[in-house]
C-alpha positions in Angstrom: 99.4 54.4 86.9 99.3 55.3 90.6 97.7 58.7 91.4 100.0 61.3 92.9 99.6 61.9 96.7 97.5 65.0 97.2 97.6 66.8 100.5 94.9 68.9 102.0 95.9 72.6 102.4 96.3 72.3 106.1 98.5 69.2 105.8 100.5 70.8 103.0 101.2 73.8 105.2 102.3 71.5 108.0 104.7 69.8 105.7 106.1 73.1 104.4 106.6 74.5 107.9 108.4 71.3 109.0 110.6 71.7 105.9 111.5 75.2 107.0 112.4 74.2 110.5 114.3 71.1 109.5 116.5 72.9 107.0 117.3 76.0 109.1 121.0 76.3 109.9 122.0 76.5 113.5 122.1 80.2 114.1 121.5 81.5 117.6 119.1 84.4 117.9 120.7 87.7 119.1 120.2 89.1 122.6 119.3 92.5 121.0 117.2 92.8 117.8 114.6 95.2 116.4 111.6 93.1 115.6 109.0 95.4 114.1 105.8 95.4 112.1 104.0 98.1 110.1 100.4 98.7 111.0 98.9 100.6 108.1 95.7 102.7 108.4 95.6 104.0 104.8 92.8 102.2 102.9 92.2 100.2 106.1 95.0 97.9 105.2 95.6 96.7 108.8 93.7 98.8 111.3 90.9 99.6 111.7 89.6 96.8 109.5 87.0 99.2 108.0 86.0 102.8 108.5 83.2 103.8 110.9 83.6 101.0 113.4 82.6 101.8 117.0 85.5 102.9 119.3 85.0 99.7 121.3 85.4 97.5 118.2 88.5 99.6 117.1 90.1 99.0 120.5 89.3 95.3 120.5 90.9 95.0 117.0 94.0 96.8 118.0 94.5 94.8 121.2 94.1 91.6 119.3 96.7 92.7 116.8 99.1 93.5 119.6 98.4 90.3 121.4 99.1 88.2 118.3 102.4 90.1 117.6 103.4 89.8 121.2 103.1 86.0 120.8 105.3 86.2 117.7 108.0 88.1 119.6 107.5 91.5 118.0 109.0 94.2 120.2 108.1 97.4 118.2 105.1 98.5 116.2 105.2 101.2 113.5 101.6 102.6 113.4 100.4 104.9 110.7 98.8 107.9 112.4 98.7 110.5 109.6 98.1 108.8 106.2 96.7 111.6 104.1 96.9 115.0 105.9 94.4 113.7 108.4 94.7 112.5 111.9 94.1 109.2 113.7 94.6 111.2 116.9 93.1 114.3 118.6 94.5 117.2 116.6 93.8 120.9 116.7 95.2 121.4 113.2 94.1 118.5 111.0 90.8 116.7 110.6 89.9 113.3 111.9 90.7 110.6 109.3 87.9 109.1 107.3 89.8 105.8 107.5 88.8 105.9 111.2 85.3 107.2 111.4 84.0 106.9 107.8 83.8 110.6 107.2 86.6 113.1 107.2 86.5 115.5 110.1 84.0 113.4 112.1 85.0 112.6 115.6 84.8 109.1 117.1 81.6 108.5 118.9 81.8 108.1 121.9 84.9 110.3 121.9 88.3 108.7 122.5 91.9 109.3 121.4 93.1 106.3 119.4 96.8 107.4 119.6 96.9 107.7 123.3 95.2 104.3 123.6 97.5 102.6 121.1 100.6 103.9 122.9 99.4 102.8 126.3 98.5 99.3 125.0 101.8 98.9 123.1 103.9 99.9 126.2 101.9 97.5 128.4 103.3 94.8 126.1 106.8 96.2 126.2 106.6 97.3 122.5 108.1 100.5 121.3 105.6 102.7 119.5 106.8 104.4 116.3 104.4 107.0 115.0 104.3 106.8 111.2 103.6 110.0 109.2 103.2 110.6 105.5 104.6 114.2 105.2 103.5 115.2 101.7 100.5 113.1 100.6 97.3 115.2 101.1 94.6 112.9 99.7 94.2 109.3 98.5 92.3 110.5 95.4 90.7 113.7 94.1 87.1 112.8 94.5 85.6 116.0 95.8 82.7 114.3 97.7 85.3 112.6 100.0 87.2 115.8 100.9 85.7 117.9 103.7 85.0 121.5 102.9 87.4 122.6 105.7 90.2 120.2 104.7 93.5 122.0 104.2 93.5 121.3 100.4 90.4 123.6 100.3 91.4 126.2 102.8 95.0 126.5 101.5 94.7 125.4 97.8 97.9 127.4 96.9 99.9 124.8 99.0 99.0 121.8 96.8 99.4 120.3 93.4 97.4 117.5 91.8 99.6 114.7 90.5 99.0 111.0 89.8 95.4 111.2 90.9 96.2 112.6 94.3 96.8 116.0 96.0 100.3 116.6 97.4 101.8 119.4 99.4 104.3 121.6 97.5 107.7 120.7 99.1 109.3 123.9 97.7 107.2 126.3 99.8 108.9 127.4 103.1 105.4 127.7 104.8 104.6 124.1 103.8 107.8 122.8 105.4 107.0 124.8 108.5 103.5 123.5 108.6 104.5 119.8 108.2 107.2 120.1 110.9 104.7 121.7 113.2 102.1 119.0 112.8 104.7 116.3 113.7 106.1 118.2 116.6 102.6 118.6 118.1 102.6 114.8 118.3 106.1 114.6 119.8 105.1 117.1 122.5 101.7 115.7 123.3 102.2 112.0 123.1 104.5 109.5 124.7 105.8 108.1 121.4 109.2 106.4 121.1 109.9 107.4 117.5 108.9 109.5 114.5 108.8 107.4 111.4 108.5 108.3 107.6 108.2 105.8 104.9 109.2 106.1 101.2 106.7 108.8 100.1 108.6 112.1 99.6 108.2 113.6 96.2 105.7 111.3 94.6 106.7 108.3 92.4 107.0 109.7 88.9 104.3 109.1 86.3 104.5 109.8 82.6 103.7 113.5 83.4 106.3 115.9 84.8 105.8 117.0 88.3 104.3 120.6 88.1 106.6 122.8 90.1 108.0 125.2 87.5 106.5 128.2 89.2 107.8 127.3 92.6 111.3 126.6 91.2 111.3 130.0 89.4 110.5 131.7 92.8 112.8 129.7 95.2 115.3 127.8 93.1 117.6 130.5 91.8 120.6 129.5 93.9 120.6 125.8 92.8 122.5 124.2 89.9 119.4 122.2 88.9 115.8 121.6 89.8 116.8 118.2 91.1 119.2 119.8 93.6 116.5 122.2 94.7 114.0 119.4 95.2 116.4 117.4 97.3 117.1 120.6 99.4 113.4 121.0 100.1 113.2 117.5 101.5 116.5 117.8 103.3 115.2 120.9 105.1 112.3 119.0 106.6 114.5 116.2 107.7 117.2 118.5 109.2 114.9 120.8 111.0 112.6 118.0 112.3 115.6 116.1 113.5 116.9 119.1 115.5 113.4 119.9 116.8 112.7 116.4 118.0 116.0 116.2 119.9 115.5 119.6 121.5 112.0 118.7 122.7 112.6 115.1 123.7 116.1 113.8 123.2 115.0 110.2 123.7 112.6 110.2 120.8 114.1 108.5 117.8 113.7 109.6 114.1 113.7 106.9 111.4 113.1 106.6 107.7 111.9 103.6 105.6 113.0 104.4 102.0 112.5 102.6 98.8 115.1 99.9 98.5 117.6 101.6 96.1 119.4 104.8 97.0 121.2 105.0 93.6 122.5 102.4 91.2 126.2 101.8 90.8 125.9 102.8 87.1 124.7 106.3 88.3 127.1 106.8 91.2 130.2 105.0 92.3 128.8 105.1 95.8 125.6 103.3 94.7 124.5 99.7 94.9 125.0 96.9 92.4 121.4 97.1 91.2 119.6 98.1 88.0 116.5 99.8 89.4 114.5 102.0 87.1 113.6 104.3 90.1 115.7 105.3 93.0 115.4 107.6 96.1 118.0 110.2 95.1 117.0 110.9 91.5 113.3 110.2 91.5 111.9 110.7 95.0 114.5 113.4 95.8 115.3 111.8 99.2 119.0 111.5 100.0 118.8 108.8 102.6 122.5 108.0 102.6 123.2 111.7 103.1 120.8 112.0 106.0 122.6 109.0 107.7 126.0 110.5 107.0 125.0 113.9 108.5 123.5 112.2 111.6 120.0 113.5 111.0 118.2 110.2 111.5 118.7 107.5 114.1 117.6 104.5 112.0 117.0 103.4 108.5 114.5 100.7 107.3 115.2 100.1 103.6 112.3 98.3 101.9 114.1 95.3 100.4 111.0 93.7 99.1 112.9 91.5 96.6 114.0 87.9 96.8 117.6 86.6 97.2 119.2 86.4 93.7 116.8 88.8 91.9 118.9 90.0 89.0 117.7 93.6 89.1 117.8 94.1 92.8 119.3 91.1 94.7 118.1 91.1 98.4 121.6 90.0 99.5 123.4 92.8 97.6 121.0 95.4 98.8 121.2 94.3 102.4 125.0 94.4 102.2 125.0 97.9 100.7 122.7 99.5 103.1 124.5 97.9 106.1 127.8 99.3 104.8 126.3 102.8 104.4 124.8 103.1 107.8 127.4 105.6 109.2 127.1 104.2 112.7 123.3 104.4 112.8 120.9 101.5 113.0 119.8 99.5 109.9 116.6 97.4 110.2 115.6 95.5 107.1 112.1 96.0 105.6 110.8 92.6 104.6 107.9 92.2 102.1 105.9 89.5 103.8 102.9 90.5 101.7 104.6 88.9 98.7 105.0 85.5 100.4 102.9 82.9 98.5 101.1 85.8 96.6 103.7 87.1 94.1 103.1 84.6 91.3 105.7 86.2 89.1 108.6 84.8 91.0 108.7 81.2 92.2 111.0 82.2 95.1 108.0 83.7 97.0 106.4 80.3 96.9 109.4 78.8 98.6 108.7 78.5 102.4 112.4 78.9 103.1 112.8 82.3 101.4 111.7 84.4 104.4 113.9 82.4 106.8 116.9 82.8 104.5 116.3 86.6 104.5 116.2 86.7 108.3 119.3 84.6 108.5 121.2 86.7 106.1 120.2 89.9 107.9 121.5 88.4 111.2 124.7 87.4 109.6 125.4 90.9 108.2 127.4 93.4 110.3 125.5 96.6 111.1 122.1 95.1 110.4 120.1 95.3 113.7 116.7 93.7 113.0 113.7 93.4 110.7 110.4 95.1 110.1 107.5 93.3 108.3 105.0 94.8 105.8 102.5 94.4 106.9 100.7 93.3 110.1 97.9 91.6 108.2 100.4 89.7 106.1 102.3 88.3 109.1 99.1 87.4 110.9 97.8 85.5 107.8 100.8 83.2 108.3 101.6 82.6 104.6 103.7 79.4 104.2 104.0 79.3 108.0 106.0 82.6 108.3 104.4 83.5 111.6 104.8 79.9 112.9 108.5 80.0 112.0 109.0 83.3 113.8 107.3 82.0 117.0 108.8 78.6 117.1 112.3 79.3 115.8 113.6 82.8 114.9 111.8 84.7 117.6 111.4 81.9 120.1 113.6 83.7 122.6 112.8 87.3 123.7 115.1 90.1 122.4 115.8 93.5 123.9 115.8 96.4 121.4 119.3 97.6 120.3 120.7 100.6 122.2 121.5 104.0 120.6 124.6 105.2 122.5 124.5 108.5 120.6 121.2 109.2 122.4 122.0 107.6 125.8 124.7 105.3 127.0 124.2 105.3 130.7 122.6 102.2 132.1 120.2 102.3 135.1 121.3 101.0 138.5 120.6 97.3 139.3 117.6 96.2 141.2 118.4 95.1 144.8 117.1 92.8 147.5 115.6 90.2 145.2 113.5 87.8 147.3 111.8 84.6 146.3 108.6 82.9 147.6 107.9 79.3 146.5 104.2 78.7 146.0 101.9 76.2 144.3 101.0 78.8 141.7 104.7 79.3 140.8 107.9 81.0 142.0 107.1 84.5 143.2 109.8 87.2 142.9 110.0 90.6 144.5 112.8 93.2 144.4 113.5 96.8 145.2 113.4 99.1 142.2 116.7 101.0 141.7 117.1 104.7 142.3 117.6 107.0 139.3 120.9 106.7 137.5 123.4 109.6 137.1 121.5 110.9 134.1 118.2 110.9 136.0 116.8 108.0 134.1 114.9 105.3 135.9 113.9 101.7 135.1 111.2 101.5 132.4 111.0 97.7 132.5 112.8 94.7 133.9 114.3 91.5 132.5 113.9 88.3 134.5 116.7 85.8 134.0 116.3 82.1 135.0 118.6 79.0 134.7 118.4 75.6 136.2 120.4 75.2 139.4 124.1 74.4 138.5 124.1 76.8 135.5 125.4 80.4 135.5 123.3 83.2 134.2 124.8 84.7 131.1 123.5 88.2 130.3 124.4 87.7 126.6 122.4 84.5 126.2 118.7 85.2 125.2 117.8 81.7 126.2 118.4 82.7 129.8 115.7 85.4 129.6 112.5 84.2 131.2 110.5 87.3 130.7 110.6 91.0 129.8 108.4 92.6 132.5 106.6 95.9 132.5 105.1 97.2 135.7 105.6 96.6 139.4 108.8 95.2 141.0 107.4 91.8 141.2 106.9 88.8 138.9 105.5 85.2 139.3 107.1 82.4 137.3 104.1 80.2 136.5 106.1 78.1 134.0 108.4 76.8 136.8 108.2 73.0 137.2 107.8 71.4 140.6 110.7 69.0 140.0 113.3 71.6 139.0 115.4 74.0 141.0 116.1 77.4 139.5 118.4 80.4 139.9 116.9 83.8 139.3 118.2 87.3 138.8 116.7 90.6 137.5 118.0 93.6 135.6 116.6 97.1 135.0 116.3 98.6 131.6 115.7 102.3 130.8 113.7 103.9 128.0 116.6 103.6 125.5 117.2 100.0 126.4 120.4 100.4 128.4 120.5 97.4 130.8 121.8 97.4 134.3 123.9 94.7 135.9 122.3 91.7 137.6 120.6 91.9 140.9 121.5 89.5 143.6 120.7 85.9 142.6 118.2 83.7 144.4 117.1 80.1 144.2 113.5 79.0 143.8 111.4 75.9 143.3 107.7 75.6 142.7 105.8 73.9 145.5 103.9 70.7 144.6 
């Protein structure tokens, strides 16, 4: 009997990747799409790779992460800046994170501000920076030796409960809500972030033990029909007040939530999804995501649909459809569980190299779905079953502008003028005059360079016509131009909330031989 053909791992990966590309349906990439990735600091999941690294090494690691995601086509990073009532930034109220320096409360040496650095580096690469906070989780465990003597769980012990092996803020205390909002607003005021981001941790995921808040409910819950209603009110208040505070301080800063995948099951609520989840946001985490969207308190929602297509309990396709239909005019970005690809041995679907592509395709084909966010950075960069290759060579091969939020700003900037071209041996050099401020006072934050071969017409809606998204001066050199081709160029201006101007004047150019 002939032996079966065995492929080396690298060869097998190449075959699988080719299979993905060859079986992809013809589906054009959108001109606008949120393409994000979570960069987790808790437990050093993504950055920094370990606690106590020198600032130089931390900066090198973060730049490398951004560079790799820029090659992939990512246009937004969601970076965890406050994982456990600690700070990966310079704070007057909370201690430096031990995930950063190796010891809680210890400042980086030599001193630097990681958050200011991360924002600057992200914006250089035309990526939005979403500052990711965990509002209620106070510690990752209860080991006393790891908790500094001046940590807030020691200075304000009456604000905390111990549950599931961690310390948590008591959401029912008005002074706790005020403190949490104040911490986040300090970052909004002091840093040039593009968004405030919460994930799925509100009231903690339930254990076999009841959550210990009888005393707080007796003091503050008299006007509520049930303890569950009171708990939801506690979380609602943080979201409502924070939403108002962000918009009063900086109207352009977005507010987004990334909840657990199921709001409520259909069996529990006629408005719920066709799922059979044992845990849901509304009844177990006391976070009414759908209600926040309906009330307009948040600008975007990233449901964590970390399940495969066809999963009987929580089918990715059904959950995607439900969340998109319950967006109430706000943005829906789909949270994709890249960490499961080729590692979740319970379900064969995660060993299929086509599963991730199918999920992206389905998201793009769903009305009111505006993009994807991947958990997490490390998983994407590991390229399981060629996921990163597939994004670079197919799904994200063309650049994409971020979706606009007309409820925040709908006025586009004025168009660049006086575009000029200089043909050189190094490439086609473009220069233009930056536009004056638009009627709302906003100016150009970045530019989009369009290029087509001579004889074609530039189509603003065709992402294949985008040569580059350019941050910086009003000039750009097209080094990819070929000496035997003639091109037509034009430029647009884009403001902070991604409203795009009309085209500049068009010019022809050709690289000198």
